[in-house]
Phi, psi and omega in degrees: 000136179278128182273128172045063179298332180296326178289320178297319178300313181298316181298316180293319178302315180292322177299327180273002181059035174267141175273162174299322181299317180297310182295317179301316180298315180297329180273350183075032181243163169285159178299321180297317180297318179292320178303323179295330176293313182292334180267354179085005178290329177252130181291135181277125177264165178299316180299316180293322176301315179298318179295315180296318179302319180297316179296320181278358178058048179214146178293144181306319181291326176293320178299312181293331180268002182300132179230108182298338179293333177285334180273316188246034180283117181243043180271112186291353180280359182284340179084004179234052180061019175088003182242137175268167177297147179254136178277129174243134178300146182304322181298318179294317178299316180298319179298318178296318180296320178295320178296316179299315180298317179298317179294322177297318179295321178295320178298316180298318179296317179296324177295320178296318179294324180292323181291337183277000000 
């Protein structure tokens, strides 16, 4: 059994800086109806989980397996300044890599223009 999926949903929503209003609008719900999902007042269905996962841009199984302790572990006994590795979705990594490549190309072009 997955423990407290509503809390995991809220944590991921907050990490992405999405408001309840934004997610509710994307789901076609009132803010109050969505709030009830995050507080556990409304039972989460598989279909609703899939819809929420899509809005939060995360796979449903990743959402259900989300562990905030892996993100915000500040235990100094780990030997790495107290922080564990942070998981980034593949899509986000790809976007960063594409941005970096684009910036490298722009720098190269500017250097060529500067030389002329």
